[in-house]
N, C-alpha and C positions, 0 to 999 in steps of 0.2 A: 406797353406795346408801342412799337415804332410807328411813326406817322410820316408819310411822304408828302413833301410840299413841291409845288410847281413854282419856279421862279422865272418870270419873263421880264423882258426889257433890259437884259444884261448888256453892258458894254462889251463889244467884241474882244476887248483885251483882257477880260476877267478869266482867271485860271481857276481850276478846281480848288487849289490851295486857298486862294483869295475868297472864294465862295464859302468854303468851310470856316475861314477866319471870321467873316461877316456874321454867319449864323451862330457860331460858337459863343458869341456874346449873349445869346438868348437861351442857351442850354447845350446839352451834349449832342454833337453831330455824329451820327452813325456813318453817313456817307454824303458826299457832295459830288455831283456830276454835271459838267457843262456839256451840252449836246453839240457835236461838231458835224459839219458836212462830211460825208464819207469820201467824197472825191477830192476836196480841197484841204480838208483838215481844219478849216476855219470855223470858229464858233458860229452857231446859228442864233445866238442872242437869248437863249433860254437854257434852263437846266433843272435839276431836281436835287433836293436836299432831304435827307431822312433824319428826322429828329428822334431822340430816344423815348419821348413820351408825348401824349396829346397835349398836356399842359405846356410843355416847352414849344411845341409846334404852334400852338395858339399864341403864345407870347411872341414868337418870331413873326407870325402873320400880323399881329397887332402893331408891332414895332416897325416892321420893314415894308409892309405893303404901301405903295405910293410914296416911298421914300426916294431920295435922289442918290444915285451912284454915278459919279463921273458925268453928270449932266443928263442922265437918263432916269426916267421914273420906273421903279421896279413894280412888278405885279407879283405878289406872293399870295398863294392860296393853296388849299388842299388839292393834291394831285388826284385827278380822276383815274379810274382803272384804265389800263391800256386797252384800246379797241383791237379786236381781231380784224386785221386788214385783209384777211383771206390769203391764200397761197400766192406765191410770186410766180409769175410766168406759168410755165407748165405746158404740159404735153397737149395732146389732143390731135387727133386726126391723122390724116395721111399727108402730112407736109413733108417736103423734102428738104 
């Protein structure tokens, strides 16, 4: 079963390919995603990596959490389920 990891503290220059490369040393990476600002397209300094098994995910956490990448300390842990932030904007009322 796949295990999704949160990766924080990423240098803003890290690409999804680089993120995948870093984690592939610890197992099979199913996906790697760097989260970017929707307006500027610039990295927000965090991302998500999906490993192919819980064992590989734990190995990556043990090896990479609090490790240094380009002068920044990484935070690697199990991703929490995404929160429902409610609907965006929306109708309501007799506005013009």
